Steps between C-alpha positions, in 0.01 A plus 500: 500500500651827398499809712211724389550790739531848352776735619379785715638753250252407224138601478374183332234320710577153632254222427333468843424130457868423447632697798458195726766333282730805496793339686473142375793295620534122465706320761482144632143437391371825649380800300489838672273782386516868574259769610163508327213729420284224359173682438412671174692819425289793618578684175285242318207534741236759415167577663258644247157656523335158501679412825312766694649706780666195660439621856555144622860513381569816699326359806697176481828687467411740782412223744770257401668353802873509565579161345702360786680546829831341580451128456809344657419195708676629813258568785414872510287578803480876463310589183620860501859383462427318177639657185227632270578430135378348177534125474812407303473156346712241323330250267596133476382231259583143399465366146584167331724457198356649180241737649720809541271733305190399696689545828616849400147605397366365829765695693414820310137449596595439863695830494188676370291338774747611767503857367119508491497385863723795587847346520827598332665217305876515554620174347398152395645150474406210273642154576496212251426166665263212411276545805483753785677389816237355738674661800606852401360528142842587350734280710721585796796626299298729277300619802828613656587685177155659507563614859822672388312668212227622739763652728687659208197678351334581834178307439258410776272256315548204265218404263495150349345455157276212608278398790732388778416226744496623863812294577689645200412852604622448857822326392586773247430772757736329745780528243445844342394667831232719341133451426421249222168507317377338180313599186161413651558734795578792268186442291284478811655823631416682174143373514461617860621851403271534196176345627231767540156340516374302801488184292849554362645555847325188632631292208857620551491444876371146450783424258757647741374294793498180294863569411597600855343207687769236430777760536439621856816512708542521873760702691532520876159540663330387179586141596386530864189312608189638660395362837153476645361563848644719772871481442742702709840622403655168594229290343293305754157357557243338281500608137873562490580154369473383140656628180232750397522685169807680378474855376564390143213249521270780615614710204424217259153460647432874470616497138270208413209679667576820307527305173160342557349844562659642183366212291152575632544869414611420146202266457272780621634730226403249230118555493532870409738421214283208387191724502670758277623227268154339487342838414741541209419149378127560539531803279736305269777757535819340362813521715860545388781429749844660459752247634874476475839518665562762765623839370401404144274809477152358570375804694645738240320308226172510695539877537572535130191298405255654751666813654442325832766688700621178666827520697801474269846461651838367388496228764425131525152414630392866509138384447357224721124564505295410196368816330190476277423775249218546250581518128287536188557339163465685171161331439369626836540183703615542860771275646729506804880514518663358814856572611630205705798431725827430318690173501867421546713190465497283811192683629450374859224242511367669814420808290335297224270340758433825690427695179297221338179702546659794316641273228148371438450822299745348249334158507150643441599746225374459144824634354850523655740770382838347584750787537871421458791741545651495149821666624564227760806280434292179533140556380450127437541434875243771574251334265555158655476628859170681443348211308587261784308717748214542253479122483482479880188723504328320211558761230713295261216460244391868510549709185844661539641809326879533545631858517867595497503830688773768505534474120685835498792324672514204255741504206403345162709185551333430833160551338579223253594266786184586695288458187641149465417434865136615462401555134160654580622729777441878504783748555379787719656794680302639792741794499463611135163345415642281223271206419233589757225558240574167330497323837166657593350377169633149560352493851161609368507234227581235762206587725242221503169558325178480704317169469169590327448656155181707482310705243253739662301812424527702822240777547639851532366526857730209602827676439636337817504163321685644201752657738547167680566329166763764419675459837497122554422356157675479168299690238508370144262762357241761603239675293235755592154405373153639546415268789831525683869408481579179315789330679704198391747408777654238725375544857495315830222257589365746758479785248361264234211421736423872538509543121282193440170697465652704216683230308421442135 
């Protein structure tokens, strides 16, 4: 890997995706990567009129927490003596022979996740080995090298590019002497920062507790046991004998109780969503779900199509709550566009389960607009990841329209490669508006037709029926006659019953 850093004396911009590989150095099976700004270059991000005022972005930035306190494992009893600073992290990953490119893309994505969570990525290490070490993930020798790297760059957190077992996490912390977390922890932290609605917060908390339960650790008094009865300082009398429950066992019981309560809350949210969905089905309003990889530009595309003013931010998982907006086709039919939560490779299964109710919007949609970041170094992996999750929620057979977004950042050669990957895909730029009109026409053509074809002469005093046909039906022809409006259209069974007295 060649050095791609740009000297400080030049004004040429550095490719932000490649900065994580800026100081590539191969030695003894270990590849070391330099500092990264892994998110999209802000010079390529634009917020147009269709994005609205974006007050949510300002509010999120204004209330953003200080991302971390000092995280050394030494016991610090006085909080005011802790050093207040941003969390400086070092990334570590393991990859087998022959998958170097996938490992580098995954590490870039982990750097973007860490930056979205509020950390500063200082360095990263990739180790080539057939399987992760079951004890310390990277082996004792490499863990010692990682400890030296952490000390050299002044990091206080290590992030592993996988989901670590509790024993691996503890063993690696014992060697490197700083906090060790994994990819799942970072994703859960981002979700907890960005959740806004009551349902979204409940879903994130449930996922966090499911992840935390097997990873509880006890220090000092956490392992002490409770005693019953009247027990003096020395411990005497009835009720003082027996093992009792340890503090960590009490914590586990509280967590299970809290998880049960959260599951009930999430179930209680379902009827309201089901009622809205049933009303749309009753009125035969088609639904279009915008799905795709995180930071692919789904919210920007929704704003471009509907001027919805949904939050747009250059961050992973900026949007968690499903947003439904009304849209109207050129022939007058009304349909809904739904912006859904983004996906990412190795998405924690706890989040898939917790957000299953939200992902049902994708499963119940009539059309899925699958948004892919065309400027991403590995769009094929994005396609595969999203389609796997779509299969989990029963949406594999739904009509799918693939959209390569950020077309203004794609060169002609890359377009040819992407066209070979998905021959029928649309190239769209939410920033410049390129391809949006063609995409809108394709979405309207893909909308399902209502079930019943009718020919009716509607009296002029029943203009409400003609209006209903325009809004929810597909009109083939209309003609004004002496006795009323002659309508030939496809309508729902419910509307066909209301038109029955006037049918020809």
